[in-house]
C-alpha positions as CSV (number, residue, x, y, z in Angstrom):
1,M,101.7,170.0,95.8
2,D,104.1,170.3,98.8
3,R,106.8,172.9,99.3
4,F,109.5,170.7,97.9
5,E,107.6,170.1,94.7
6,K,106.9,173.8,94.4
7,D,110.5,174.7,94.9
8,L,111.6,172.0,92.4
9,E,109.1,173.4,89.8
10,K,110.6,176.9,90.2
11,I,114.1,175.6,89.7
12,L,113.1,173.7,86.6
13,K,111.4,176.7,85.1
14,Y,114.5,178.8,85.8
15,L,116.8,176.2,84.2
16,F,114.6,175.0,81.4
17,L,112.4,178.0,80.5
18,N,110.6,177.1,77.3
19,T,108.0,178.6,75.0
20,C,105.4,177.0,72.8
21,V,106.5,176.4,69.2
22,L,103.1,177.4,67.9
23,C,101.9,180.4,70.0
24,G,105.0,181.5,71.9
25,R,103.4,181.1,75.4
26,E,105.5,180.0,78.3
27,T,105.3,176.2,78.7
28,S,106.1,173.8,81.4
29,P,109.7,172.7,81.8
30,L,111.1,170.6,78.9
31,S,107.8,171.0,76.9
32,V,107.7,172.6,73.5
33,L,103.9,172.8,73.2
34,C,101.5,174.6,75.6
35,E,98.4,173.0,77.0
36,E,96.1,175.4,75.1
37,C,97.5,174.4,71.8
38,E,97.5,170.7,72.7
39,T,93.8,170.9,73.7
40,K,92.9,172.9,70.5
41,I,94.4,170.3,68.2
42,L,93.0,167.3,70.1
43,K,89.5,168.8,70.1
44,K,89.5,169.1,66.3
45,G,89.9,165.4,65.5
46,P,89.4,162.9,64.4
47,S,87.9,163.8,61.1
48,F,86.1,160.4,60.7
49,Y,87.5,160.3,57.2
50,S,88.1,156.6,56.4
51,E,88.4,154.2,53.4
52,S,87.6,150.5,53.4
53,H,89.2,148.2,50.8
54,R,89.4,144.5,50.4
55,N,92.6,144.0,52.3
56,Y,93.1,147.3,54.1
57,E,91.4,150.1,55.9
58,M,92.6,153.7,56.2
59,F,91.8,156.3,58.8
60,V,92.8,160.0,58.9
61,Y,92.9,162.3,61.9
62,S,92.5,165.7,60.2
63,D,93.1,167.8,57.1
64,Y,96.6,169.1,56.5
65,R,96.1,172.6,57.7
66,D,96.3,175.0,60.6
67,E,98.2,173.9,63.8
68,L,98.6,170.3,62.9
69,E,100.2,171.1,59.6
70,Q,102.6,173.5,61.5
71,L,103.5,170.8,64.0
72,I,104.2,168.2,61.4
73,K,106.5,170.5,59.5
74,L,108.3,171.6,62.6
75,Y,108.8,168.0,63.6
76,K,110.0,166.8,60.2
77,Y,112.0,169.8,58.9
78,R,113.0,171.7,62.1
79,K,113.9,168.5,64.0
80,E,111.7,169.3,66.9
81,R,111.8,165.7,68.1
82,Q,110.0,166.4,71.4
83,L,106.9,166.9,69.3
84,S,106.8,163.1,68.7
85,K,105.3,162.6,72.1
86,F,102.3,164.8,71.3
87,L,101.9,163.3,67.8
88,V,101.7,159.9,69.4
89,R,98.8,161.2,71.4
90,V,97.1,162.2,68.2
91,F,97.6,158.8,66.7
92,V,96.3,157.1,69.9
93,K,93.2,159.3,69.8
94,L,92.6,158.3,66.2
95,Y,93.1,154.6,67.0
96,S,90.7,154.9,70.0
97,Y,87.9,155.8,67.5
98,F,88.9,153.1,65.0
99,P,90.5,150.3,67.0
100,R,91.7,147.3,65.0
101,Q,93.4,144.1,66.3
102,A,97.0,143.8,64.9
103,D,100.2,141.9,65.5
104,M,102.7,144.6,64.8
105,V,103.1,148.3,64.2
106,T,105.2,149.6,61.3
107,W,105.6,152.8,59.3
108,I,106.1,154.2,55.8
109,P,109.9,154.9,55.9
110,S,111.6,158.0,54.7
111,S,113.7,158.0,51.5
112,L,117.5,157.9,51.8
113,D,117.7,161.5,50.8
114,S,115.3,162.6,53.5
115,L,117.1,160.5,56.1
116,E,120.4,162.2,55.1
117,E,118.8,165.6,55.3
118,R,116.9,165.2,58.6
119,G,119.2,162.8,60.4
120,F,116.3,160.6,61.6
121,D,113.2,158.7,60.4
122,H,110.4,160.8,61.8
123,M,107.8,158.0,61.6
124,E,110.1,155.4,63.1
125,L,110.4,157.5,66.2
126,I,106.6,157.7,66.5
127,A,106.0,154.1,65.8
128,K,108.4,152.9,68.5
129,K,106.8,155.2,71.1
130,I,103.2,154.2,70.2
131,T,103.8,150.6,71.1
132,K,103.5,151.5,74.8
133,F,99.9,152.4,74.2
134,L,98.9,149.7,71.7
135,K,100.8,146.9,73.6
136,I,102.1,145.4,70.4
137,P,105.7,145.5,69.0
138,A,107.0,147.8,66.3
139,A,109.4,146.8,63.5
140,K,110.7,148.2,60.3
141,L,109.2,146.0,57.6
142,L,109.6,148.3,54.6
143,E,112.7,149.9,53.0
144,N,112.3,153.0,50.9
145,I,114.7,152.6,47.9
146,S,113.7,155.8,46.1
147,K,115.7,158.9,45.8
148,G,114.5,162.4,46.4
149,R,111.5,163.7,48.4
150,Q,108.0,162.8,47.3
151,V,106.7,166.3,47.4
152,E,109.2,167.3,44.7
153,R,107.9,164.7,42.2
154,R,105.0,165.0,39.9
155,R,102.0,162.7,40.4
156,E,102.8,160.7,37.2
157,E,106.3,160.0,38.4
158,R,105.1,158.8,41.8
159,K,102.7,156.3,40.1
160,K,105.5,154.8,38.0
161,M,108.0,154.2,40.7
162,G,108.2,151.1,42.8
163,R,109.6,152.7,46.0
164,F,109.3,150.0,48.7
165,V,110.7,146.6,49.3
166,C,109.9,144.3,52.3
167,R,112.7,143.6,54.6
168,K,111.2,140.7,56.4
169,I,108.0,138.5,56.3
170,P,105.2,140.6,57.9
171,P,102.7,139.2,60.4
172,R,99.1,138.6,59.3
173,N,97.6,141.9,60.6
174,I,99.6,145.1,60.6
175,I,99.1,148.7,61.7
176,L,100.8,151.1,59.2
177,L,101.6,154.7,60.2
178,D,102.2,157.8,58.1
179,D,102.1,161.5,58.7
180,V,100.6,163.1,55.5
181,M,98.6,161.6,52.6
182,T,99.0,163.7,49.4
183,T,98.1,161.5,46.4
184,G,97.9,158.3,48.4
185,T,100.5,156.6,46.1
186,S,103.0,155.9,48.9
187,I,100.3,154.3,51.0
188,K,99.0,152.1,48.2
189,D,102.5,151.0,47.3
190,S,103.3,150.2,50.9
191,V,100.1,148.2,51.4
192,K,100.7,146.3,48.2
193,V,104.2,145.3,49.1
194,L,103.1,144.1,52.6
195,L,100.2,142.1,51.2
196,E,102.4,140.5,48.5
197,N,104.9,139.4,51.2
198,G,102.4,137.6,53.4
199,A,100.2,140.2,55.3
200,N,96.5,139.5,55.5
201,R,95.2,142.8,56.6
202,V,96.7,146.3,56.8
203,F,95.2,149.1,59.0
204,V,96.6,152.5,57.9
205,Y,96.5,155.4,60.4
206,I,97.4,158.9,59.0
207,L,97.8,162.2,60.8
208,A,96.5,164.4,58.0
209,R,95.6,164.5,54.3
210,T,95.9,167.3,51.8
211,T,92.6,168.6,50.3
């Protein structure tokens, strides 16, 4: 690093002093997560939890706990959008262990109430950023027509509700992204709708599952 770069780094640190959202350590300019916390989370996964079904496979990075749980909540409910960059890295690491050939990336969309509350679709942002690594396009194939947040509903209510409709004809092979699997109902409903509308195989990648 030459003198100019060192001076520039000092200026950036002065103007954009930041601290890690998890541990409070000082971070590099414009970063919300320190290297120590990033390394800790990346070393824990993937969990190698997977499911294989007739028309779809599912892969999970980790259990919903500790630092990853905190990050997901900060990203979704505190609107820490910069965390999307790191969560993309987590998805990419999971994909590197379970690579599957697909034509498009899509995601399980937020409900209308969640969109109004948060102001953005947290999985859409991640899906669009991950295309740079997977070299395939991303598109919104599903629409969430339900009202209310899924965590506020009972298991029986989730099973009865048809929450998703397909906006356009999906390609044959699809990567489907989601952040947390609780009962698995949203994932199964999403996969079912995609298959009924023309998809051949769906590969589901999830950050964490509750235990």
